[in-house]
SEBA-839794 format. One record per residue: residue number from 1; x, y, z of N, C-alpha, C in turn. Coordinates in nm, 3 decimals, padded with zeros to 5 digits. Each point is the difference from the previous one (the first is absolute). Example, Ala and Ser with C-alpha at 12.3 -4.5 7.8 and 13.67 -1.06 7.14 Angstrom:
2
> 1|01.319|-00.569|00.780|-00.089|00.119|00.000|00.090|00.120|00.000
> 2|-00.035|00.105|-00.072|00.082|00.119|00.006|-00.077|00.109|00.073
This chain:
99
> 1|-07.371|-06.914|-04.170|-00.012|-00.104|00.100|00.045|-00.133|-00.059
> 2|00.073|-00.076|00.079|00.041|-00.131|-00.046|-00.106|-00.104|00.037
> 3|00.021|-00.124|-00.042|-00.099|-00.105|00.020|-00.020|-00.031|00.148
> 4|00.108|-00.004|00.078|-00.012|-00.029|00.142|-00.080|00.106|00.074
> 5|00.024|00.126|-00.032|-00.073|00.109|00.064|-00.147|-00.003|-00.040
> 6|-00.027|-00.031|-00.125|-00.139|-00.010|-00.047|-00.072|-00.115|00.070
> 7|00.065|-00.115|00.011|-00.061|-00.115|00.069|-00.026|00.033|00.146
> 8|00.093|00.071|00.062|-00.016|00.040|00.140|-00.123|00.089|00.017
> 9|-00.012|00.102|-00.085|-00.114|00.092|00.010|-00.132|-00.068|-00.032
> 10|-00.001|-00.087|-00.099|-00.123|-00.069|-00.036|-00.043|-00.095|00.112
> 11|00.097|-00.069|00.062|-00.036|-00.090|00.110|-00.052|00.078|00.120
> 12|00.061|00.115|00.031|-00.049|00.085|00.109|-00.140|00.053|-00.031
> 13|-00.021|00.040|-00.124|-00.129|00.053|-00.040|-00.107|-00.108|00.009
> 14|00.032|-00.121|-00.042|-00.097|-00.110|00.006|-00.037|-00.038|00.141
> 15|00.099|-00.014|00.087|-00.031|-00.037|00.138|-00.071|00.113|00.073
> 16|00.037|00.125|-00.028|-00.069|00.113|00.064|-00.143|00.012|-00.052
> 17|-00.022|-00.031|-00.128|-00.136|00.004|-00.054|-00.086|-00.107|00.067
> 18|00.055|-00.119|00.020|-00.074|-00.106|00.069|-00.030|00.041|00.144
> 19|00.098|00.057|00.069|-00.021|00.045|00.138|-00.105|00.110|00.006
> 20|00.003|00.094|-00.094|-00.099|00.108|-00.002|-00.139|-00.054|-00.028
> 21|-00.009|-00.096|-00.092|-00.130|-00.060|-00.030|-00.058|-00.071|00.122
> 22|00.082|-00.081|00.066|-00.046|-00.071|00.119|-00.034|00.097|00.113
> 23|00.075|00.110|00.009|-00.028|00.101|00.101|-00.134|00.067|-00.025
> 24|-00.031|00.026|-00.127|-00.129|00.061|-00.032|-00.114|-00.097|00.030
> 25|00.020|-00.128|-00.026|-00.102|-00.101|00.034|-00.021|-00.002|00.151
> 26|00.109|00.005|00.077|-00.010|00.002|00.146|-00.068|00.128|00.047
> 27|00.031|00.111|-00.064|-00.056|00.129|00.039|-00.153|-00.003|-00.010
> 28|-00.051|-00.067|-00.101|-00.146|-00.005|-00.016|-00.066|-00.087|00.106
> 29|00.078|-00.083|00.068|-00.055|-00.092|00.100|00.018|00.047|00.144
> 30|00.086|00.095|00.025|00.028|00.039|00.138|-00.016|00.151|00.019
> 31|-00.029|00.037|00.121|-00.008|00.141|00.037|00.093|00.031|00.116
> 32|00.094|-00.091|00.026|00.096|00.017|00.108|00.107|00.101|-00.042
> 33|00.027|00.098|00.085|00.094|00.106|-00.034|00.140|-00.052|-00.029
> 34|00.048|-00.092|00.081|00.136|-00.052|-00.021|00.012|-00.070|-00.134
> 35|-00.098|-00.082|-00.034|00.004|-00.069|-00.129|-00.015|00.098|-00.116
> 36|-00.079|00.101|00.017|-00.015|00.100|-00.106|00.131|00.075|-00.024
> 37|00.075|00.027|00.106|00.129|00.066|-00.015|00.100|-00.091|-00.071
> 38|-00.005|-00.129|00.028|00.088|-00.094|-00.071|-00.038|-00.007|-00.148
> 39|-00.128|00.003|-00.029|-00.046|-00.002|-00.139|00.048|00.125|-00.073
> 40|-00.012|00.115|00.063|00.045|00.124|-00.063|00.152|-00.004|-00.019
> 41|00.072|-00.060|00.093|00.144|-00.016|-00.016|00.036|-00.087|-00.119
> 42|-00.075|-00.109|-00.021|00.025|-00.088|-00.114|-00.029|00.072|-00.132
> 43|-00.106|00.077|-00.002|-00.034|00.075|-00.121|00.103|00.109|-00.027
> 44|00.047|00.067|00.103|00.102|00.103|-00.020|00.134|-00.061|-00.040
> 45|00.026|-00.123|00.042|00.120|-00.070|-00.045|-00.008|-00.027|-00.150
> 46|-00.117|-00.039|-00.047|-00.022|-00.020|-00.143|00.020|00.131|-00.076
> 47|-00.050|00.109|00.056|00.017|00.131|-00.064|00.148|00.038|-00.008
> 48|00.077|-00.032|00.103|00.143|00.027|00.000|00.070|-00.077|-00.112
> 49|-00.031|-00.127|-00.014|00.063|-00.083|-00.103|-00.043|00.048|-00.138
> 50|-00.125|00.035|-00.017|-00.049|00.048|-00.128|00.067|00.133|-00.036
> 51|00.014|00.089|00.095|00.068|00.128|-00.024|00.146|-00.023|-00.040
> 52|00.066|-00.093|00.068|00.138|-00.032|-00.033|00.012|-00.054|-00.141
> 53|-00.091|-00.088|-00.038|00.002|-00.056|-00.134|-00.026|00.108|-00.105
> 54|-00.097|00.084|00.024|-00.031|00.107|-00.096|00.114|00.099|-00.014
> 55|00.069|00.028|00.109|00.112|00.094|-00.008|00.119|-00.062|-00.073
> 56|00.022|-00.130|00.018|00.109|-00.066|-00.072|-00.030|-00.015|-00.148
> 57|-00.126|-00.010|-00.034|-00.037|-00.006|-00.141|-00.002|00.138|-00.064
> 58|00.012|00.104|00.081|00.002|00.136|-00.052|-00.137|00.061|-00.019
> 59|-00.103|-00.062|00.054|-00.135|00.052|-00.015|-00.036|00.102|00.107
> 60|00.073|-00.001|00.110|-00.021|00.096|00.108|00.133|00.069|00.027
> 61|-00.003|00.131|00.009|00.120|00.076|00.030|00.008|00.024|00.151
> 62|00.093|-00.071|00.065|00.013|00.014|00.146|00.045|00.140|00.040
> 63|00.065|00.071|-00.090|00.048|00.135|00.031|-00.116|00.096|00.025
> 64|-00.118|-00.031|-00.052|-00.117|00.085|00.024|-00.042|-00.001|00.147
> 65|00.038|-00.105|00.071|-00.041|-00.015|00.139|00.114|00.032|00.097
> 66|00.098|00.077|-00.044|00.111|00.039|00.087|-00.035|00.128|00.076
> 67|00.049|00.006|00.123|-00.015|00.120|00.081|00.135|00.030|00.061
> 68|00.060|00.108|-00.044|00.134|00.040|00.043|00.103|-00.109|-00.027
> 69|-00.016|-00.069|-00.112|00.094|-00.105|-00.038|-00.027|-00.136|00.060
> 70|-00.100|-00.009|00.087|-00.036|-00.129|00.061|-00.112|-00.066|-00.081
> 71|00.014|-00.128|-00.031|-00.106|-00.069|-00.074|-00.118|-00.034|00.092
> 72|-00.087|00.096|00.020|-00.111|-00.014|00.094|-00.092|-00.116|-00.039
> 73|-00.029|-00.014|-00.127|-00.087|-00.108|-00.044|00.059|-00.136|00.032
> 74|00.129|-00.017|-00.026|00.067|-00.127|00.026|00.007|-00.027|00.150
> 75|00.033|00.102|00.079|00.010|-00.018|00.146|-00.137|-00.034|00.058
> 76|-00.102|00.072|-00.042|-00.134|-00.023|00.053|-00.052|-00.138|-00.038
> 77|00.011|-00.036|-00.126|-00.055|-00.128|-00.044|00.076|-00.120|00.057
> 78|00.129|00.014|00.022|00.073|-00.114|00.053|-00.021|-00.019|00.150
> 79|-00.035|00.106|00.071|-00.021|-00.010|00.145|-00.146|-00.015|00.041
> 80|-00.090|00.034|-00.087|-00.142|-00.004|00.033|-00.050|-00.138|00.042
> 81|00.035|-00.109|-00.069|-00.048|-00.131|00.045|00.044|-00.034|00.142
> 82|00.122|00.036|00.035|00.050|-00.029|00.135|-00.068|00.088|00.104
> 83|-00.035|00.122|-00.037|-00.073|00.086|00.094|-00.138|-00.058|00.030
> 84|-00.068|-00.051|-00.103|-00.130|-00.062|00.023|00.014|-00.128|00.081
> 85|00.106|-00.077|-00.024|00.024|-00.121|00.079|00.027|00.036|00.145
> 86|00.080|00.102|00.024|00.027|00.046|00.137|-00.129|00.044|00.069
> 87|-00.084|00.072|-00.072|-00.127|00.044|00.058|-00.088|-00.119|00.034
> 88|-00.004|-00.101|-00.088|-00.080|-00.119|00.027|00.052|-00.074|00.123
> 89|00.131|-00.014|00.010|00.057|-00.067|00.116|-00.024|00.079|00.128
> 90|00.007|00.132|-00.009|-00.028|00.082|00.118|-00.145|-00.015|00.045
> 91|-00.092|-00.009|-00.096|-00.141|-00.022|00.035|-00.017|-00.135|00.069
> 92|00.067|-00.103|-00.052|-00.009|-00.132|00.061|00.061|-00.002|00.140
> 93|00.113|00.067|00.019|00.063|00.007|00.132|-00.092|00.073|00.098
> 94|-00.055|00.111|-00.044|-00.091|00.075|00.087|-00.121|-00.085|00.037
> 95|-00.052|-00.071|-00.096|-00.119|-00.083|00.024|00.029|-00.116|00.095
> 96|00.115|-00.062|-00.013|00.030|-00.122|00.078|00.058|00.030|00.137
> 97|00.083|00.104|00.009|00.077|00.018|00.124|-00.031|00.125|00.078
> 98|-00.060|00.099|-00.060|-00.026|00.127|00.069|-00.150|00.022|00.016
> 99|-00.061|-00.080|00.082|-00.145|00.012|00.018|-00.034|00.099|00.104
């Protein structure tokens, strides 16, 4: 890894860690389903960045998580935060507009 790539990953890891920390603080204060889904999305985003960093450092073998040549771990972790965000938005739409 070059210096630019390292700085990029460290900055992503730092901001995602801050977001995950604040999400956990919010989680302890609320019991609203939509907010809980957003919190889980923030935490899964942190897990995605951490997995990416560990795989680039060679500490995690991404090939172990392949299924028929598809990187299932990478696909799942990169899409999971957006799935939780979509679920949270769907809950909010249902709550506000579909009574």
